[in-house]
C-alpha angles and dihedrals in degrees: 000000000000121000118237121202105213123196117191121194116201129191095240103027134064117253118279135189128220129179118220143155118238113233119210112262122228111249114251130240123317132214134087117015117264125217110261119218119267112272119216125208116285133182141189090224100062109122112257117243113260096238095075122139121243115279109283130228112292112263094027132108125205128202122200114194140157098214140031089246091057090049091050090051092055092045090050094050093048089047092055091057091046092049090051091048092240106146116220127201119240107291138184110214122198113192113199133193095230143005094274087082091056101047089261094309132111088243145318144197122231141155133254129199114299095031095285114156115231126196124193110199123197101147141062132303089273090057092053092048088050093053092045087051089059089054091047090050093055092043102043116017124096124214089247092058091045092052092050090051092048089054092051091047093047088235129137103198133049090204123034113171093179096051107020094178090062094054116112090215092057091049090048090053090050091049092052093047091047091053096047097050116107091240132036109260141182117245115185104175099090130031149278088033103160114121096252093050094046091050093047091047094051092049092050091051098044111011091232139089125259115275093238091061091073089055090049092050094046092050094046093244127142 
């Protein structure tokens, strides 16, 4: 199991670093699909904020948070990728209390010096999974897999700055986030978003089933 270097920033204490391994989390309850939070446009080309730390040791991930709850959110999201076997590149994650920390967005992925991926998170758990999915895409996907996914999604471009919701890469990130949630949800920001298409898209990207399907099967749900 990979080792994650986690840095938590508190309001009253100086920063500290702890090393820990992320254990796989048990998927949550199954059943009817829940409504997932609205996802706003994100991009891997947004300039990174200037207050980034120096590039960290290769193979490590750092989390900067203001509260224990924010730290637990980041640990949970990283754990979902690890449980699914989807390898992420080294990432620095900054979890903020409001959108002012994300340039008014819910979150975004950028790059720091040395090729380090940097995520600023100001939204929900779905937002963080979505941003991590962008990092996984750049790190793991081949052009062949992307093209197959574009065909399934009836899209022509992986990146589409003018119409983000038509970008294959944005739909792919939503598909990954949808599949790694603890419950099946409904995302309606990118298409095709019906259950069968989302499931087919996730399988074409990863070759596996969504994590919440094991919870559905174990609980006897549909």
